[in-house]
FIBATOR-300861 format. One record per atom (N, C-alpha, C): residue in three letters; atom name; x, y, z. Coordinates in Angstrom, 2 decimals, always signed. Layout:
BEGIN
{"Ala","CA",{X,Y,Z}}
...
This chain:
BEGIN
{"Met","N",{+23.07,-21.04,+17.88}}
{"Met","CA",{+22.51,-21.51,+16.63}}
{"Met","C",{+21.00,-21.31,+16.65}}
{"Phe","N",{+20.46,-20.91,+15.52}}
{"Phe","CA",{+19.02,-20.72,+15.41}}
{"Phe","C",{+18.31,-22.06,+15.35}}
{"Asn","N",{+17.15,-22.13,+16.00}}
{"Asn","CA",{+16.34,-23.33,+16.00}}
{"Asn","C",{+15.01,-23.00,+15.35}}
{"Phe","N",{+14.90,-23.23,+14.04}}
{"Phe","CA",{+13.66,-22.94,+13.34}}
{"Phe","C",{+13.58,-23.78,+12.08}}
{"Thr","N",{+12.37,-23.89,+11.55}}
{"Thr","CA",{+12.16,-24.58,+10.28}}
{"Thr","C",{+11.95,-23.52,+9.21}}
{"Pro","N",{+12.80,-23.48,+8.20}}
{"Pro","CA",{+12.63,-22.47,+7.15}}
{"Pro","C",{+11.29,-22.63,+6.45}}
{"Lys","N",{+10.65,-21.51,+6.13}}
{"Lys","CA",{+9.40,-21.59,+5.39}}
{"Lys","C",{+9.69,-21.72,+3.90}}
{"Gln","N",{+8.75,-22.26,+3.19}}
{"Gln","CA",{+8.89,-22.42,+1.76}}
{"Gln","C",{+8.42,-21.14,+1.07}}
{"Phe","N",{+9.18,-20.67,+0.12}}
{"Phe","CA",{+8.78,-19.51,-0.66}}
{"Phe","C",{+8.12,-19.99,-1.94}}
{"Ile","N",{+6.99,-19.39,-2.28}}
{"Ile","CA",{+6.23,-19.80,-3.45}}
{"Ile","C",{+6.05,-18.60,-4.36}}
{"Ser","N",{+6.33,-18.78,-5.63}}
{"Ser","CA",{+6.13,-17.71,-6.60}}
{"Ser","C",{+4.65,-17.42,-6.74}}
{"Glu","N",{+4.33,-16.14,-6.90}}
{"Glu","CA",{+2.95,-15.74,-7.13}}
{"Glu","C",{+2.67,-15.52,-8.61}}
{"Gly","N",{+3.59,-15.92,-9.46}}
{"Gly","CA",{+3.41,-15.80,-10.89}}
{"Gly","C",{+4.00,-14.52,-11.44}}
{"Pro","N",{+3.86,-14.31,-12.75}}
{"Pro","CA",{+4.51,-13.17,-13.39}}
{"Pro","C",{+3.85,-11.83,-13.13}}
{"Gly","N",{+2.63,-11.81,-12.61}}
{"Gly","CA",{+1.98,-10.54,-12.31}}
{"Gly","C",{+1.52,-9.78,-13.54}}
{"Ile","N",{+1.11,-10.48,-14.56}}
{"Ile","CA",{+0.68,-9.83,-15.79}}
{"Ile","C",{-0.63,-9.07,-15.54}}
{"Pro","N",{-0.66,-7.77,-15.89}}
{"Pro","CA",{-1.84,-6.95,-15.58}}
{"Pro","C",{-3.00,-7.17,-16.55}}
{"Asp","N",{-3.68,-8.29,-16.44}}
{"Asp","CA",{-4.87,-8.57,-17.23}}
{"Asp","C",{-6.07,-8.05,-16.44}}
{"Leu","N",{-6.61,-6.90,-16.87}}
{"Leu","CA",{-7.67,-6.24,-16.10}}
{"Leu","C",{-8.93,-7.10,-15.97}}
{"Ser","N",{-9.14,-8.04,-16.87}}
{"Ser","CA",{-10.33,-8.88,-16.78}}
{"Ser","C",{-10.27,-9.81,-15.56}}
{"Leu","N",{-9.09,-9.98,-14.99}}
{"Leu","CA",{-8.94,-10.85,-13.82}}
{"Leu","C",{-9.22,-10.12,-12.50}}
{"Leu","N",{-9.34,-8.79,-12.55}}
{"Leu","CA",{-9.59,-8.02,-11.33}}
{"Leu","C",{-10.98,-8.33,-10.78}}
{"Lys","N",{-11.14,-8.19,-9.48}}
{"Lys","CA",{-12.45,-8.37,-8.86}}
{"Lys","C",{-13.43,-7.35,-9.42}}
{"Gly","N",{-12.95,-6.12,-9.63}}
{"Gly","CA",{-13.76,-5.06,-10.22}}
{"Gly","C",{-12.86,-4.02,-10.85}}
{"Cys","N",{-13.33,-3.43,-11.95}}
{"Cys","CA",{-12.51,-2.43,-12.65}}
{"Cys","C",{-13.42,-1.40,-13.29}}
{"Gly","N",{-13.23,-0.14,-12.91}}
{"Gly","CA",{-14.01,+0.96,-13.48}}
{"Gly","C",{-13.56,+1.30,-14.88}}
{"Ser","N",{-14.03,+2.44,-15.35}}
{"Ser","CA",{-13.68,+2.89,-16.70}}
{"Ser","C",{-12.47,+3.82,-16.65}}
{"Asn","N",{-11.83,+3.97,-17.80}}
{"Asn","CA",{-10.68,+4.86,-17.95}}
{"Asn","C",{-9.55,+4.52,-16.97}}
{"Val","N",{-9.23,+3.26,-16.86}}
{"Val","CA",{-8.11,+2.80,-16.03}}
{"Val","C",{-6.88,+2.69,-16.93}}
{"Ile","N",{-5.80,+3.34,-16.52}}
{"Ile","CA",{-4.56,+3.32,-17.30}}
{"Ile","C",{-3.49,+2.60,-16.49}}
{"Ile","N",{-2.94,+1.54,-17.07}}
{"Ile","CA",{-1.87,+0.78,-16.44}}
{"Ile","C",{-0.66,+0.87,-17.36}}
{"Glu","N",{+0.41,+1.48,-16.89}}
{"Glu","CA",{+1.60,+1.69,-17.70}}
{"Glu","C",{+2.44,+0.41,-17.81}}
{"Asp","N",{+3.43,+0.44,-18.71}}
{"Asp","CA",{+4.32,-0.69,-18.92}}
{"Asp","C",{+5.04,-1.08,-17.63}}
{"Gly","N",{+5.24,-2.36,-17.45}}
{"Gly","CA",{+6.02,-2.86,-16.33}}
{"Gly","C",{+5.26,-3.02,-15.04}}
{"Val","N",{+3.97,-2.64,-15.01}}
{"Val","CA",{+3.17,-2.81,-13.78}}
{"Val","C",{+2.93,-4.30,-13.58}}
{"Arg","N",{+3.07,-4.75,-12.34}}
{"Arg","CA",{+2.80,-6.14,-11.98}}
{"Arg","C",{+1.63,-6.16,-11.01}}
{"Ile","N",{+0.66,-7.02,-11.26}}
{"Ile","CA",{-0.50,-7.16,-10.38}}
{"Ile","C",{-0.58,-8.61,-9.94}}
{"Phe","N",{-0.57,-8.82,-8.62}}
{"Phe","CA",{-0.65,-10.16,-8.05}}
{"Phe","C",{-1.98,-10.31,-7.30}}
{"His","N",{-2.55,-11.48,-7.32}}
{"His","CA",{-3.87,-11.76,-6.73}}
{"His","C",{-4.90,-10.73,-7.21}}
{"Pro","N",{-5.06,-10.59,-8.53}}
{"Pro","CA",{-6.00,-9.60,-9.05}}
{"Pro","C",{-7.44,-9.87,-8.65}}
{"Glu","N",{-7.75,-11.11,-8.32}}
{"Glu","CA",{-9.12,-11.46,-7.93}}
{"Glu","C",{-9.55,-10.81,-6.62}}
{"Thr","N",{-8.62,-10.19,-5.91}}
{"Thr","CA",{-8.94,-9.51,-4.64}}
{"Thr","C",{-8.86,-7.99,-4.76}}
{"Ile","N",{-8.65,-7.49,-5.97}}
{"Ile","CA",{-8.40,-6.06,-6.17}}
{"Ile","C",{-9.53,-5.42,-6.97}}
{"Thr","N",{-10.03,-4.28,-6.47}}
{"Thr","CA",{-11.04,-3.50,-7.16}}
{"Thr","C",{-10.48,-2.12,-7.45}}
{"Leu","N",{-10.57,-1.69,-8.71}}
{"Leu","CA",{-10.15,-0.35,-9.12}}
{"Leu","C",{-11.37,+0.45,-9.53}}
{"Gly","N",{-11.44,+1.72,-9.08}}
{"Gly","CA",{-12.54,+2.60,-9.46}}
{"Gly","C",{-12.32,+3.19,-10.85}}
{"Asp","N",{-13.07,+4.24,-11.16}}
{"Asp","CA",{-12.94,+4.95,-12.43}}
{"Asp","C",{-11.74,+5.89,-12.40}}
{"Asn","N",{-11.17,+6.14,-13.57}}
{"Asn","CA",{-10.10,+7.14,-13.71}}
{"Asn","C",{-8.91,+6.86,-12.79}}
{"Val","N",{-8.42,+5.65,-12.83}}
{"Val","CA",{-7.25,+5.26,-12.04}}
{"Val","C",{-6.04,+5.18,-12.97}}
{"Tyr","N",{-4.94,+5.76,-12.53}}
{"Tyr","CA",{-3.69,+5.70,-13.27}}
{"Tyr","C",{-2.67,+4.98,-12.39}}
{"Ile","N",{-2.00,+3.98,-12.95}}
{"Ile","CA",{-0.94,+3.27,-12.24}}
{"Ile","C",{+0.33,+3.37,-13.07}}
{"Gly","N",{+1.36,+4.01,-12.50}}
{"Gly","CA",{+2.59,+4.33,-13.22}}
{"Gly","C",{+3.51,+3.15,-13.44}}
{"His","N",{+4.45,+3.36,-14.36}}
{"His","CA",{+5.43,+2.35,-14.78}}
{"His","C",{+6.07,+1.62,-13.59}}
{"Asp","N",{+6.24,+0.33,-13.75}}
{"Asp","CA",{+7.01,-0.52,-12.83}}
{"Asp","C",{+6.47,-0.55,-11.40}}
{"Thr","N",{+5.20,-0.25,-11.23}}
{"Thr","CA",{+4.57,-0.37,-9.91}}
{"Thr","C",{+4.18,-1.83,-9.69}}
{"Ile","N",{+4.26,-2.26,-8.43}}
{"Ile","CA",{+3.78,-3.59,-8.03}}
{"Ile","C",{+2.55,-3.38,-7.17}}
{"Leu","N",{+1.45,-3.97,-7.58}}
{"Leu","CA",{+0.19,-3.94,-6.83}}
{"Leu","C",{-0.09,-5.37,-6.42}}
{"Lys","N",{+0.04,-5.62,-5.12}}
{"Lys","CA",{+0.01,-7.00,-4.63}}
{"Lys","C",{-1.21,-7.21,-3.74}}
{"Gly","N",{-2.23,-7.87,-4.31}}
{"Gly","CA",{-3.38,-8.26,-3.50}}
{"Gly","C",{-2.99,-9.41,-2.59}}
{"Tyr","N",{-3.96,-9.90,-1.85}}
{"Tyr","CA",{-3.70,-10.99,-0.92}}
{"Tyr","C",{-4.94,-11.87,-0.89}}
{"Tyr","N",{-4.75,-13.17,-0.90}}
{"Tyr","CA",{-5.85,-14.11,-1.06}}
{"Tyr","C",{-6.94,-13.97,+0.01}}
{"Ala","N",{-6.59,-13.50,+1.21}}
{"Ala","CA",{-7.54,-13.50,+2.32}}
{"Ala","C",{-8.16,-12.13,+2.60}}
{"Thr","N",{-7.78,-11.10,+1.86}}
{"Thr","CA",{-8.30,-9.75,+2.12}}
{"Thr","C",{-8.60,-9.05,+0.80}}
{"Glu","N",{-9.23,-7.88,+0.91}}
{"Glu","CA",{-9.55,-7.08,-0.27}}
{"Glu","C",{-8.66,-5.86,-0.36}}
{"Thr","N",{-8.36,-5.48,-1.59}}
{"Thr","CA",{-7.68,-4.22,-1.88}}
{"Thr","C",{-8.65,-3.40,-2.72}}
{"Ile","N",{-9.04,-2.24,-2.20}}
{"Ile","CA",{-10.01,-1.39,-2.88}}
{"Ile","C",{-9.35,-0.05,-3.16}}
{"Ile","N",{-9.29,+0.32,-4.42}}
{"Ile","CA",{-8.73,+1.60,-4.84}}
{"Ile","C",{-9.87,+2.38,-5.48}}
{"Gly","N",{-10.16,+3.56,-4.92}}
{"Gly","CA",{-11.30,+4.36,-5.36}}
{"Gly","C",{-11.11,+4.98,-6.73}}
{"Ser","N",{-11.94,+5.97,-7.02}}
{"Ser","CA",{-11.92,+6.66,-8.31}}
{"Ser","C",{-11.04,+7.90,-8.26}}
{"Asn","N",{-10.55,+8.29,-9.44}}
{"Asn","CA",{-9.70,+9.48,-9.57}}
{"Asn","C",{-8.45,+9.37,-8.71}}
{"Val","N",{-7.82,+8.22,-8.78}}
{"Val","CA",{-6.60,+7.94,-8.01}}
{"Val","C",{-5.41,+7.89,-8.97}}
{"Trp","N",{-4.35,+8.57,-8.59}}
{"Trp","CA",{-3.11,+8.58,-9.37}}
{"Trp","C",{-2.03,+7.90,-8.53}}
{"Ile","N",{-1.42,+6.86,-9.09}}
{"Ile","CA",{-0.35,+6.13,-8.42}}
{"Ile","C",{+0.90,+6.28,-9.29}}
{"Gly","N",{+1.95,+6.86,-8.73}}
{"Gly","CA",{+3.16,+7.15,-9.49}}
{"Gly","C",{+3.98,+5.92,-9.83}}
{"Gln","N",{+5.10,+6.17,-10.46}}
{"Gln","CA",{+5.98,+5.12,-10.93}}
{"Gln","C",{+6.71,+4.42,-9.78}}
{"Gln","N",{+6.99,+3.15,-9.97}}
{"Gln","CA",{+7.82,+2.34,-9.07}}
{"Gln","C",{+7.30,+2.28,-7.63}}
{"Cys","N",{+5.99,+2.26,-7.47}}
{"Cys","CA",{+5.41,+2.09,-6.14}}
{"Cys","C",{+5.30,+0.60,-5.81}}
{"Phe","N",{+5.24,+0.30,-4.50}}
{"Phe","CA",{+4.96,-1.05,-4.03}}
{"Phe","C",{+3.77,-0.93,-3.12}}
{"Ile","N",{+2.64,-1.50,-3.54}}
{"Ile","CA",{+1.40,-1.37,-2.79}}
{"Ile","C",{+0.89,-2.77,-2.50}}
{"Met","N",{+0.82,-3.11,-1.21}}
{"Met","CA",{+0.47,-4.47,-0.78}}
{"Met","C",{-0.85,-4.46,-0.03}}
{"Gly","N",{-1.73,-5.39,-0.38}}
{"Gly","CA",{-3.05,-5.44,+0.22}}
{"Gly","C",{-3.21,-6.45,+1.35}}
{"Ala","N",{-2.16,-7.16,+1.73}}
{"Ala","CA",{-2.28,-8.13,+2.82}}
{"Ala","C",{-2.74,-7.39,+4.07}}
{"Gly","N",{-3.71,-7.95,+4.76}}
{"Gly","CA",{-4.25,-7.27,+5.94}}
{"Gly","C",{-5.42,-6.38,+5.60}}
{"Gly","N",{-5.60,-6.06,+4.33}}
{"Gly","CA",{-6.68,-5.19,+3.89}}
{"Gly","C",{-6.16,-3.79,+3.57}}
{"Leu","N",{-6.57,-3.27,+2.42}}
{"Leu","CA",{-6.15,-1.94,+2.00}}
{"Leu","C",{-7.31,-1.25,+1.31}}
{"Thr","N",{-7.63,-0.04,+1.78}}
{"Thr","CA",{-8.64,+0.79,+1.14}}
{"Thr","C",{-8.03,+2.14,+0.84}}
{"Ile","N",{-8.10,+2.54,-0.43}}
{"Ile","CA",{-7.64,+3.85,-0.86}}
{"Ile","C",{-8.86,+4.58,-1.41}}
{"Gly","N",{-9.17,+5.74,-0.83}}
{"Gly","CA",{-10.36,+6.49,-1.21}}
{"Gly","C",{-10.22,+7.22,-2.53}}
{"Asp","N",{-11.24,+8.00,-2.85}}
{"Asp","CA",{-11.27,+8.79,-4.09}}
{"Asp","C",{-10.34,+9.99,-3.99}}
{"Tyr","N",{-9.89,+10.46,-5.14}}
{"Tyr","CA",{-9.08,+11.68,-5.27}}
{"Tyr","C",{-7.78,+11.60,-4.45}}
{"Val","N",{-7.13,+10.47,-4.50}}
{"Val","CA",{-5.87,+10.27,-3.79}}
{"Val","C",{-4.73,+10.33,-4.79}}
{"Gly","N",{-3.65,+11.01,-4.41}}
{"Gly","CA",{-2.43,+11.04,-5.21}}
{"Gly","C",{-1.31,+10.36,-4.46}}
{"Ile","N",{-0.66,+9.41,-5.10}}
{"Ile","CA",{+0.43,+8.66,-4.49}}
{"Ile","C",{+1.66,+8.87,-5.35}}
{"Gly","N",{+2.67,+9.54,-4.81}}
{"Gly","CA",{+3.86,+9.87,-5.57}}
{"Gly","C",{+4.69,+8.65,-5.95}}
{"Pro","N",{+5.63,+8.85,-6.87}}
{"Pro","CA",{+6.52,+7.76,-7.27}}
{"Pro","C",{+7.28,+7.16,-6.08}}
{"Gln","N",{+7.55,+5.88,-6.16}}
{"Gln","CA",{+8.36,+5.13,-5.21}}
{"Gln","C",{+7.78,+5.07,-3.79}}
{"Val","N",{+6.49,+5.28,-3.66}}
{"Val","CA",{+5.82,+5.13,-2.36}}
{"Val","C",{+5.67,+3.64,-2.06}}
{"Lys","N",{+5.79,+3.29,-0.78}}
{"Lys","CA",{+5.60,+1.92,-0.32}}
{"Lys","C",{+4.44,+1.90,+0.66}}
{"Ile","N",{+3.47,+1.03,+0.42}}
{"Ile","CA",{+2.34,+0.85,+1.33}}
{"Ile","C",{+2.38,-0.62,+1.74}}
{"His","N",{+2.64,-0.84,+3.02}}
{"His","CA",{+2.98,-2.19,+3.48}}
{"His","C",{+2.24,-2.53,+4.78}}
{"Pro","N",{+1.11,-3.25,+4.70}}
{"Pro","CA",{+0.29,-3.49,+5.88}}
{"Pro","C",{+0.64,-4.74,+6.69}}
{"Cys","N",{+1.89,-5.12,+6.72}}
{"Cys","CA",{+2.26,-6.25,+7.56}}
{"Cys","C",{+3.68,-6.06,+8.09}}
{"Lys","N",{+3.93,-6.76,+9.18}}
{"Lys","CA",{+5.27,-6.70,+9.78}}
{"Lys","C",{+5.52,-8.03,+10.49}}
{"His","N",{+6.77,-8.30,+10.77}}
{"His","CA",{+7.14,-9.51,+11.49}}
{"His","C",{+7.19,-9.23,+12.99}}
{"Glu","N",{+6.74,-10.22,+13.77}}
{"Glu","CA",{+7.03,-10.17,+15.20}}
{"Glu","C",{+8.54,-10.24,+15.35}}
{"Asn","N",{+9.04,-9.75,+16.45}}
{"Asn","CA",{+10.50,-9.78,+16.63}}
{"Asn","C",{+10.90,-10.09,+18.07}}
{"Asp","N",{+10.02,-10.78,+18.79}}
{"Asp","CA",{+10.27,-11.05,+20.21}}
{"Asp","C",{+11.24,-12.21,+20.46}}
{"Arg","N",{+11.26,-13.18,+19.57}}
{"Arg","CA",{+12.08,-14.37,+19.81}}
{"Arg","C",{+13.51,-14.15,+19.33}}
{"Leu","N",{+14.45,-14.50,+20.16}}
{"Leu","CA",{+15.86,-14.38,+19.79}}
{"Leu","C",{+16.40,-15.65,+19.15}}
{"Asp","N",{+15.64,-16.76,+19.29}}
{"Asp","CA",{+16.10,-18.04,+18.75}}
{"Asp","C",{+15.66,-18.27,+17.30}}
{"Val","N",{+14.91,-17.33,+16.74}}
{"Val","CA",{+14.41,-17.44,+15.37}}
{"Val","C",{+14.70,-16.13,+14.65}}
{"Pro","N",{+15.28,-16.17,+13.46}}
{"Pro","CA",{+15.50,-14.93,+12.72}}
{"Pro","C",{+14.19,-14.17,+12.53}}
{"Thr","N",{+14.24,-12.87,+12.61}}
{"Thr","CA",{+13.04,-12.05,+12.51}}
{"Thr","C",{+12.23,-12.37,+11.26}}
{"Ser","N",{+12.89,-12.56,+10.14}}
{"Ser","CA",{+12.16,-12.81,+8.89}}
{"Ser","C",{+11.42,-14.14,+8.88}}
{"Phe","N",{+11.66,-15.00,+9.87}}
{"Phe","CA",{+10.96,-16.28,+9.97}}
{"Phe","C",{+9.94,-16.28,+11.10}}
{"Gln","N",{+9.79,-15.17,+11.79}}
{"Gln","CA",{+8.79,-15.09,+12.85}}
{"Gln","C",{+7.42,-14.76,+12.26}}
{"Lys","N",{+6.40,-14.88,+13.09}}
{"Lys","CA",{+5.03,-14.67,+12.66}}
{"Lys","C",{+4.86,-13.30,+12.01}}
{"Ile","N",{+4.06,-13.28,+10.93}}
{"Ile","CA",{+3.73,-12.02,+10.27}}
{"Ile","C",{+2.40,-11.52,+10.83}}
{"Ile","N",{+2.37,-10.25,+11.17}}
{"Ile","CA",{+1.16,-9.60,+11.69}}
{"Ile","C",{+0.60,-8.71,+10.59}}
{"Phe","N",{-0.67,-8.92,+10.25}}
{"Phe","CA",{-1.34,-8.13,+9.22}}
{"Phe","C",{-2.25,-7.10,+9.89}}
{"Ser","N",{-2.16,-5.86,+9.47}}
{"Ser","CA",{-3.01,-4.79,+9.98}}
{"Ser","C",{-3.47,-3.94,+8.80}}
{"Pro","N",{-4.78,-3.69,+8.70}}
{"Pro","CA",{-5.28,-2.96,+7.54}}
{"Pro","C",{-4.77,-1.52,+7.48}}
{"Ile","N",{-4.68,-1.02,+6.26}}
{"Ile","CA",{-4.34,+0.38,+6.01}}
{"Ile","C",{-5.53,+1.02,+5.31}}
{"Thr","N",{-5.91,+2.21,+5.78}}
{"Thr","CA",{-6.98,+2.97,+5.15}}
{"Thr","C",{-6.44,+4.35,+4.79}}
{"Ile","N",{-6.59,+4.71,+3.54}}
{"Ile","CA",{-6.23,+6.04,+3.06}}
{"Ile","C",{-7.53,+6.65,+2.55}}
{"Glu","N",{-8.04,+7.62,+3.30}}
{"Glu","CA",{-9.33,+8.20,+2.95}}
{"Glu","C",{-9.20,+9.15,+1.76}}
{"Glu","N",{-10.30,+9.76,+1.36}}
{"Glu","CA",{-10.32,+10.61,+0.17}}
{"Glu","C",{-9.47,+11.87,+0.33}}
{"Asp","N",{-9.02,+12.39,-0.81}}
{"Asp","CA",{-8.28,+13.65,-0.90}}
{"Asp","C",{-6.98,+13.62,-0.09}}
{"Val","N",{-6.29,+12.50,-0.11}}
{"Val","CA",{-4.99,+12.38,+0.56}}
{"Val","C",{-3.90,+12.46,-0.51}}
{"Asn","N",{-2.81,+13.12,-0.19}}
{"Asn","CA",{-1.68,+13.23,-1.11}}
{"Asn","C",{-0.44,+12.69,-0.40}}
{"Ile","N",{+0.22,+11.71,-1.01}}
{"Ile","CA",{+1.39,+11.07,-0.42}}
{"Ile","C",{+2.60,+11.38,-1.28}}
{"Gly","N",{+3.61,+12.02,-0.68}}
{"Gly","CA",{+4.79,+12.48,-1.40}}
{"Gly","C",{+5.73,+11.36,-1.82}}
{"Ile","N",{+6.61,+11.71,-2.73}}
{"Ile","CA",{+7.58,+10.78,-3.32}}
{"Ile","C",{+8.35,+10.02,-2.24}}
{"Gly","N",{+8.43,+8.70,-2.39}}
{"Gly","CA",{+9.27,+7.88,-1.53}}
{"Gly","C",{+8.76,+7.65,-0.12}}
{"Ala","N",{+7.56,+8.11,+0.20}}
{"Ala","CA",{+7.02,+7.90,+1.55}}
{"Ala","C",{+6.70,+6.42,+1.76}}
{"Met","N",{+6.65,+6.02,+3.03}}
{"Met","CA",{+6.26,+4.66,+3.41}}
{"Met","C",{+5.08,+4.74,+4.36}}
{"Ile","N",{+4.04,+3.98,+4.07}}
{"Ile","CA",{+2.86,+3.89,+4.93}}
{"Ile","C",{+2.87,+2.48,+5.51}}
{"Met","N",{+2.92,+2.40,+6.84}}
{"Met","CA",{+3.13,+1.11,+7.50}}
{"Met","C",{+1.83,+0.52,+8.05}}
{"Ala","N",{+1.91,-0.70,+8.54}}
{"Ala","CA",{+0.77,-1.48,+9.01}}
{"Ala","C",{-0.09,-0.73,+10.02}}
{"Gly","N",{-1.41,-0.85,+9.85}}
{"Gly","CA",{-2.37,-0.33,+10.81}}
{"Gly","C",{-2.67,+1.15,+10.71}}
{"Val","N",{-2.10,+1.84,+9.74}}
{"Val","CA",{-2.26,+3.30,+9.63}}
{"Val","C",{-3.58,+3.65,+8.94}}
{"Thr","N",{-4.23,+4.70,+9.44}}
{"Thr","CA",{-5.32,+5.36,+8.74}}
{"Thr","C",{-4.92,+6.80,+8.51}}
{"Leu","N",{-4.96,+7.22,+7.25}}
{"Leu","CA",{-4.76,+8.62,+6.90}}
{"Leu","C",{-6.14,+9.16,+6.57}}
{"His","N",{-6.64,+10.02,+7.44}}
{"His","CA",{-8.00,+10.53,+7.28}}
{"His","C",{-8.05,+11.58,+6.18}}
{"Lys","N",{-9.26,+11.93,+5.81}}
{"Lys","CA",{-9.53,+12.84,+4.69}}
{"Lys","C",{-8.61,+14.06,+4.69}}
{"Gly","N",{-8.03,+14.33,+3.52}}
{"Gly","CA",{-7.28,+15.56,+3.32}}
{"Gly","C",{-5.86,+15.58,+3.87}}
{"Cys","N",{-5.35,+14.46,+4.33}}
{"Cys","CA",{-3.96,+14.44,+4.84}}
{"Cys","C",{-2.97,+14.64,+3.70}}
{"Met","N",{-1.84,+15.23,+4.03}}
{"Met","CA",{-0.73,+15.38,+3.10}}
{"Met","C",{+0.52,+14.83,+3.76}}
{"Val","N",{+1.20,+13.91,+3.07}}
{"Val","CA",{+2.38,+13.25,+3.60}}
{"Val","C",{+3.61,+13.75,+2.85}}
{"Gly","N",{+4.61,+14.23,+3.58}}
{"Gly","CA",{+5.82,+14.76,+2.97}}
{"Gly","C",{+6.69,+13.69,+2.33}}
{"Thr","N",{+7.51,+14.14,+1.40}}
{"Thr","CA",{+8.45,+13.28,+0.68}}
{"Thr","C",{+9.32,+12.49,+1.65}}
{"Asn","N",{+9.50,+11.21,+1.38}}
{"Asn","CA",{+10.36,+10.29,+2.14}}
{"Asn","C",{+9.96,+10.11,+3.60}}
{"Ser","N",{+8.75,+10.46,+3.96}}
{"Ser","CA",{+8.28,+10.25,+5.34}}
{"Ser","C",{+7.97,+8.77,+5.58}}
{"Val","N",{+8.05,+8.36,+6.84}}
{"Val","CA",{+7.67,+7.01,+7.24}}
{"Val","C",{+6.51,+7.14,+8.22}}
{"Val","N",{+5.32,+6.74,+7.78}}
{"Val","CA",{+4.10,+6.92,+8.57}}
{"Val","C",{+3.83,+5.63,+9.34}}
{"Thr","N",{+3.96,+5.71,+10.67}}
{"Thr","CA",{+3.81,+4.53,+11.52}}
{"Thr","C",{+2.57,+4.59,+12.41}}
{"Lys","N",{+1.84,+5.72,+12.34}}
{"Lys","CA",{+0.62,+5.86,+13.14}}
{"Lys","C",{-0.40,+6.64,+12.34}}
{"Ser","N",{-1.64,+6.63,+12.80}}
{"Ser","CA",{-2.73,+7.30,+12.10}}
{"Ser","C",{-2.74,+8.79,+12.37}}
{"Phe","N",{-3.29,+9.55,+11.41}}
{"Phe","CA",{-3.40,+11.00,+11.54}}
{"Phe","C",{-4.82,+11.43,+11.20}}
{"Ser","N",{-5.29,+12.47,+11.90}}
{"Ser","CA",{-6.66,+12.96,+11.74}}
{"Ser","C",{-6.81,+13.80,+10.47}}
{"Lys","N",{-8.04,+14.19,+10.16}}
{"Lys","CA",{-8.36,+14.94,+8.95}}
{"Lys","C",{-7.46,+16.16,+8.78}}
{"Tyr","N",{-7.09,+16.39,+7.55}}
{"Tyr","CA",{-6.36,+17.59,+7.10}}
{"Tyr","C",{-5.02,+17.79,+7.80}}
{"Ser","N",{-4.40,+16.71,+8.23}}
{"Ser","CA",{-3.06,+16.80,+8.83}}
{"Ser","C",{-2.01,+16.90,+7.73}}
{"Val","N",{-1.01,+17.74,+7.96}}
{"Val","CA",{+0.18,+17.78,+7.11}}
{"Val","C",{+1.28,+17.16,+7.94}}
{"Leu","N",{+1.89,+16.08,+7.44}}
{"Leu","CA",{+2.86,+15.36,+8.23}}
{"Leu","C",{+4.12,+15.09,+7.43}}
{"Ala","N",{+5.22,+14.96,+8.15}}
{"Ala","CA",{+6.50,+14.68,+7.51}}
{"Ala","C",{+7.47,+14.15,+8.54}}
{"Gly","N",{+8.51,+13.47,+8.06}}
{"Gly","CA",{+9.59,+13.02,+8.94}}
{"Gly","C",{+9.68,+11.52,+9.05}}
{"Val","N",{+10.70,+11.10,+9.82}}
{"Val","CA",{+10.95,+9.69,+10.08}}
{"Val","C",{+11.15,+9.53,+11.58}}
{"Pro","N",{+10.17,+9.04,+12.32}}
{"Pro","CA",{+8.82,+8.75,+11.86}}
{"Pro","C",{+8.04,+10.05,+11.62}}
{"Ala","N",{+6.96,+9.95,+10.84}}
{"Ala","CA",{+6.17,+11.14,+10.49}}
{"Ala","C",{+5.53,+11.75,+11.73}}
{"Lys","N",{+5.56,+13.07,+11.77}}
{"Lys","CA",{+4.94,+13.85,+12.86}}
{"Lys","C",{+4.07,+14.92,+12.25}}
{"Leu","N",{+3.10,+15.38,+13.03}}
{"Leu","CA",{+2.22,+16.45,+12.59}}
{"Leu","C",{+3.02,+17.74,+12.44}}
{"Ile","N",{+2.96,+18.35,+11.26}}
{"Ile","CA",{+3.62,+19.63,+11.02}}
{"Ile","C",{+2.62,+20.76,+11.25}}
{"Arg","N",{+1.43,+20.58,+10.70}}
{"Arg","CA",{+0.36,+21.57,+10.88}}
{"Arg","C",{-0.94,+20.96,+10.38}}
{"Lys","N",{-2.02,+21.68,+10.54}}
{"Lys","CA",{-3.32,+21.29,+9.98}}
{"Lys","C",{-3.62,+22.17,+8.78}}
{"Arg","N",{-4.20,+21.59,+7.74}}
{"Arg","CA",{-4.68,+22.37,+6.60}}
{"Arg","C",{-5.93,+23.12,+7.02}}
{"Asn","N",{-6.10,+24.32,+6.47}}
{"Asn","CA",{-7.34,+25.05,+6.79}}
{"Asn","C",{-7.88,+25.77,+5.58}}
């Protein structure tokens, strides 16, 4: 039998995208129908940002989420800022991409994994990065300038400038030149 105290789940509200509540918001920001924004007071959007239909952009009370200028975020993405998230300029994020900077510890066998401590690790996506449809970017990853991530890849480690990566887990395919 498990020996643990269940945590209380608290709603973060409806996530209505009221841009005036953001920490900062540039010009020409387009937010499509169905986008949900949580903890907007921790989120900064640059100029010329597009956020596609039904995307969830989830800030976190203790960290900042910074999205640069000329960033395109596709439909049905889940982007979480817990642990800290920085997305540089000229980044393209395909539909259904998941960016998730936290994970559960899993060392204890007497407590279900989902009730163990959460570890937050920042994610940095530098400028001119392109992330393919359905990819997942996990805790602690840095994608340096010019990286390209293949469709449905799971990125669990950092990659250097101009890397082309794909797979589960993602591996270096080649360097851009």
